[in-house]
C-alpha positions in Angstrom: 72.7 143.2 129.6 74.3 140.2 131.1 75.6 138.9 134.4 77.8 135.8 134.7 79.2 134.6 138.0 82.0 132.2 138.7 83.1 130.7 142.0 86.2 128.7 142.7 85.3 126.0 145.2 87.0 123.6 147.5 85.9 120.8 145.2 85.7 122.4 141.7 84.1 125.4 140.0 80.5 126.6 139.6 79.4 129.1 137.0 76.0 130.7 136.7 74.3 133.2 134.3 71.1 134.9 133.6 69.3 134.0 130.4 68.3 137.2 128.6 69.7 138.2 125.2 69.1 141.8 124.1 68.8 142.6 120.4 70.0 146.0 119.3 69.7 148.2 116.2 72.8 150.4 116.5 72.4 151.9 120.0 68.7 151.2 120.2 67.5 148.1 122.1 64.8 146.3 120.2 63.7 143.0 121.9 64.8 140.6 124.6 64.9 136.8 124.0 65.8 133.8 126.3 69.2 132.2 125.7 71.9 130.2 127.3 75.1 132.0 128.2 77.1 129.1 129.5 78.7 126.6 127.2 80.5 123.3 127.8 83.7 122.6 125.9 83.9 118.9 125.2 82.5 118.2 128.7 85.9 119.2 130.2 85.6 123.0 130.5 82.9 125.7 131.0 82.8 129.0 129.2 80.6 132.0 129.9 80.9 135.4 128.2 79.6 138.9 127.9 79.6 141.3 125.0 79.4 140.7 121.3 77.8 137.3 120.4 80.1 137.0 117.3 83.2 137.6 119.3 82.0 135.1 121.9 81.6 132.5 119.2 85.2 133.2 118.0 86.6 133.2 121.6 84.9 129.8 122.2 86.6 128.4 119.1 90.0 129.7 120.2 89.5 128.4 123.7 88.5 125.0 122.5 91.5 124.8 120.2 93.9 126.1 122.8 92.8 123.8 125.6 93.4 120.9 123.3 96.8 122.1 122.1 98.3 123.8 125.1 97.8 121.2 127.8 101.6 120.6 127.9 102.2 124.1 129.1 104.1 124.2 132.4 101.4 126.1 134.4 97.7 127.1 134.1 98.9 130.7 133.8 100.7 129.7 130.6 97.5 128.2 129.2 95.6 131.4 130.1 98.3 133.5 128.3 98.1 131.3 125.3 94.3 131.7 125.0 94.6 135.4 125.4 97.3 135.8 122.7 95.4 133.6 120.3 92.1 135.4 120.9 93.7 138.8 120.3 95.4 137.5 117.1 92.0 136.2 115.9 90.4 139.6 116.6 93.1 141.4 114.7 92.4 139.3 111.6 89.2 141.4 111.1 90.8 144.7 112.1 89.4 145.0 115.7 91.3 147.5 117.9 89.1 146.9 121.0 87.6 143.6 121.8 84.0 144.1 123.1 84.0 140.8 124.9 84.9 139.3 128.3 84.8 135.8 129.7 84.9 133.4 132.6 86.5 130.0 131.8 86.8 127.0 134.1 89.2 124.3 133.0 91.5 121.6 134.4 95.3 121.6 134.1 97.6 119.0 135.6 95.0 117.6 137.9 93.7 120.9 139.3 90.5 122.9 138.5 91.0 126.6 137.7 88.8 129.6 137.1 90.1 132.3 134.8 88.6 135.7 134.1 89.5 137.2 130.7 88.9 140.9 131.2 86.5 142.8 129.0 88.1 144.7 126.1 91.7 143.4 126.5 91.2 139.7 127.5 94.0 139.8 130.0 93.8 136.6 132.1 93.3 136.7 135.9 93.0 133.4 137.9 90.9 133.2 141.0 92.6 131.9 144.1 91.9 131.1 147.8 92.0 134.8 148.7 89.8 136.0 145.8 87.7 133.1 144.8 84.7 134.6 142.9 84.1 136.9 140.0 81.3 138.4 138.0 81.2 140.0 134.6 78.7 141.8 132.5 76.5 144.9 133.1 74.9 143.3 136.1 78.3 143.1 137.9 77.5 146.3 139.9 74.5 144.6 141.4 75.9 141.1 142.2 79.4 142.0 143.5 78.1 143.7 146.7 75.6 140.8 147.2 78.3 138.2 146.8 80.5 140.1 149.2 77.8 140.0 151.8 77.3 136.2 151.3 81.1 135.7 151.6 81.2 137.6 154.9 78.2 135.7 156.3 79.1 132.2 155.3 82.6 131.8 153.9 84.9 134.4 155.4 87.4 131.7 156.3 87.7 129.6 153.2 86.3 128.4 149.9 82.7 127.2 149.6 81.8 123.8 148.3 80.2 123.4 144.9 76.9 122.7 146.6 77.0 126.0 148.6 78.3 128.0 145.7 75.5 126.9 143.4 73.0 128.1 146.0 74.8 131.4 146.4 75.0 132.0 142.7 71.3 131.2 142.3 70.4 133.7 145.0 72.7 136.4 143.6 71.3 135.9 140.1 67.7 136.0 141.3 68.4 139.2 143.2 70.0 140.8 140.2 67.1 139.9 137.9 64.5 141.1 140.4 66.1 144.6 141.0 67.7 145.3 137.6 66.0 148.1 135.7 66.1 146.0 132.5 68.1 143.6 130.4 68.6 140.8 132.8 66.1 137.9 132.9 65.3 134.2 133.0 66.2 131.4 132.5 69.0 131.1 135.1 71.5 128.5 134.2 74.2 126.8 136.3 77.2 124.6 135.4 79.9 122.9 137.4 83.4 121.5 136.7 84.8 118.8 139.0 87.2 115.9 139.0 85.7 112.5 138.9 87.0 109.4 140.9 89.8 108.9 138.4 90.9 112.5 138.5 89.4 113.3 135.0 87.6 116.7 134.6 83.8 116.5 134.2 81.7 119.5 133.2 78.0 119.5 133.3 74.9 121.7 133.2 72.5 121.6 136.1 69.1 120.0 135.4 65.8 121.8 135.6 65.0 119.9 138.8 68.2 121.0 140.5 67.6 124.6 139.4 64.1 124.5 140.9 65.4 123.1 144.1 67.9 126.0 144.5 65.2 128.5 143.7 63.0 126.9 146.4 65.9 127.1 148.9 66.3 130.8 148.1 62.6 131.5 148.8 62.9 129.5 152.0 65.9 131.4 153.3 64.4 134.8 152.4 61.3 133.8 154.4 63.5 133.1 157.4 65.1 136.5 157.1 61.8 138.2 156.8 60.7 136.6 160.1 63.7 138.0 162.0 62.3 141.5 162.7 59.1 140.0 164.1 61.1 137.7 166.3 63.1 140.6 167.7 60.2 143.0 168.2 57.7 140.5 169.5 60.0 138.3 171.4 58.8 135.2 169.6 60.3 132.0 170.8 61.1 128.7 169.0 61.9 130.3 165.6 63.7 127.8 163.4 67.5 128.3 163.1 69.0 129.4 159.7 71.3 126.5 158.7 75.0 126.8 158.5 76.5 125.9 155.1 76.4 122.2 154.5 73.7 121.8 157.2 71.3 119.8 155.0 67.7 119.0 155.8 65.6 117.2 153.2 61.9 117.1 152.6 60.1 114.3 150.9 61.9 112.9 147.9 64.8 115.4 148.4 62.6 118.6 148.1 62.5 120.9 151.1 58.9 121.6 152.3 57.8 125.2 152.6 58.2 125.2 156.4 61.5 123.5 156.5 64.8 125.2 157.1 66.3 125.9 153.6 69.2 123.9 152.3 72.4 125.3 151.0 72.8 123.7 147.6 71.7 120.4 146.2 72.8 117.1 147.5 
């Protein structure tokens, strides 16, 4: 099983994934091993995929080549179509009729960052936009989609989140999916982001272990606040700390939120 989440942000794109690879013998699952499901393409794009590992390797090769060769295309949609066409042609070289693979790809085109979903089985491209700015793929999609919908309604009903807020939301959604999934999803969680630097050049990077731990601590902190709410209502407790709005940052020592502090949304 797999779950990969992508969020188009006001200042770039963030992708996140669980880290469990399931080995199979025919239709029988054998073992589960940790792996990384997000890959940087020349530090200028991010790719995450679900399905056959071999097809994922081939799609990554196609995407890498196409992003280098098709940058002169008029629109980002043209680039997405070119990647789709080349990936299907590659699959047909080995007689595949159905492509057991789907992907999220973040890339830059003509000074703008884009998030494209290549649909499982047919790879038809769909770009995320201001009205529909997040996506998830993989068998864990049925768990994380409702959770992400809740977070959108709570925090970002009126616009795109920042990368900082999106990285927190993705971490929370992935942790929820891993905790409640009957099997197949697991650690380590990984996050990556794509942004434009001060010169307008695209920069893709993986989050560090320290950043991931900080997001995990923030998730625990916010869940503790939520757990306290019924007691506040029933017992009429006063002076309970406020849950912060997105981008309302409070830091503990050396940038780490203490256990009693209001949780942060994302990393600084």
